Residue, then its C-alpha position, 0 to 999 in steps of 0.5 A: x500500500x502506497x503511503x500518502x505524501x501529505x497527511x494533515x490532521x487537525x492542524x491549527x496555528x494561533x498567533x499571539x499579537x499585542x493590542x495597542x490602545x489609540x493615542x498617547x495614553x494608550x502608548x504609555x499604558x502599553x509600556x507598563x501593561x501590554x494586552x494581547x489577543x489571539x489570532x487564529x490563522x489556521x483552524x482544525x485543517x485535515x486532508x491527505x494528498x497521495x503520490x503524484x497528485x497536483x492539487x489546487x489550494x484555494x482561498x481568499x487573502x488571509x485564509x491561511x493558505x501560506x501558513x498551512x504551506x509553511x507548517x507542512x514545510x517545517x518553517x512554522x510549528x503548529x499550535x496543535x495538530x499533526x502532520x506527516x510529510x514524506x513520512x516525516x514530521x516537518x517541523x522536526x526539520x530532519x535533513x533527510x526530509x528537507x532534501x525531499x521537498x521544495x517550497x517556492x514562494x512567488x513573492x520571495x527570492x531564493x536566488x542571490x539578487x546580485x549573482x547570476x542564477x548559475x551561481x545560486x544553482x551551484x550553491x544549491x548543489x553544495x547544500x543538497x550534496x548532489x553528485x556532479x553528474x546528477x546536478x549537470x544532467x538535471x540542470x541541462x534538462x530543466x534549462x532546456x525545458x524552460x529555454x533559459x540557457x542564455x540567461x544563466x550568467x545574467x545577474x538575477x536583478x537584471x532578469x524579468x519577473x517571468x525569467x526569474x520565476x523560471x530560474x526559481x523553479x529550476x533552483x527548487x527542482x535541482x535536487x529532484x524533490x518528491x514534493x513541490x509546494x508552490x505559493x502563487x508561482x505565476x503572480x505578477x507574470x505576463x500571460x505568456x509567462x503564466x502559460x509557459x509555467x503552467x505547461x512546464x508544471x503539467x508536463x513535469x508532473x506527468x513525466x516525473x510523478x512529482x506531487x504538487x500542492x499549488x496556491x494561486x489566485x489565478x483560476x486559469x492556473x487551477x483549471x489548467x493544472x488541478x483535477x482536485x481542489x482544497x478550499x479554506x476560508x478563515x483558516x477552516x477547510x470548507x471543500x476538498x474534492x474534484x473541481x467539477x464537483x465544486x461547480x456541480x455542488x455550489x453553482x445554482x445556475x447553468x449557462x445556455x449558449x444559443x445561436x439563432x437563425x435571426x438576430x433577436x433583441x435582448x428584450x425577447x430573451x430576458x423572459x428565459x433567463x439572465x442575459x450575460x452576453x448578447x453578440x449578434x446571433x449568439x446569446x448566453x443565458x444563465x438559468x437556474x440549474x433545475x430549470x435548464x431542461x424546460x428553458x431549453x425546450x421553450x427556446x427551441x419551441x418558441x424561437x428560431x434556434x440554430x444551435x444550443x449548448x448547455x454548460x456549467x458556469x465558469x469555475x472562477x465565477x463559482x469560487x468568486x461568488x462563494x467568497x464574495x457572498x460568504x456562502x460557505x455553509x453549503x459546502x461539504x467535503x467530497 
């Protein structure tokens, strides 16, 4: 039986922060008697990730995603709860464990800013005690996959954001980790660079079976890479299941895309549902999920329909509405 790569059970992280009363009086009072409050960043989070999975880890800002990743990587010690990552307790920081995973924070640098990327790669070879032949073979493979051979001797500070992120990923994969924890790897990148990073991650996961846990605010990342998503909000896990199951469970509407033989005014269509797009002969309607079949039948019977298709609404709309409306009570783990 294969052992899970990650098992988290009732993980909880509470920060104790000081509270300062306003004004000069509050500042003076704080010198003699400081008050504190507890802030719960992660509350009772449990999940399991199997070898080779590529899982999206979603939630609004401040939901606890990065805190969870830092606990799983051993950067933070939890207030309570348990975790096993690659068979180890991560916050014990055993060297054998640290050589089996990589953590990439999209807004943090691991490359030396004033040195060429190649110098940081050589430093990583020493840190991870990699044999020279293995290091060269892995570096050549990754450099070719990313197409950055001409950039290796350029100072990191002179690289574009997209070029730097590619080098960050190379640095993280030189020791051939079994687990890759990615926190916003495409943040700030242009569309072309985002697409290339996604393509690399999807291909690398498929070829090497590396396990990847990915946080991102870009739903294109999640749709392109992840079959399974875990969603947390206010530090609590609210959904764990397949991406299409999230849409099926939460989305109240379906999207009807209709092409008409004649161009029709919006007024003639509003009685069938919410018109979200009206472009000549093509119209998109949002209709309640339970009424989809009857609305489609009425359209076919009453209007000159040339073509019609039915689909779920876009997943980013579903996730956006979940957090915008605070509607998390209806979600259950799958």
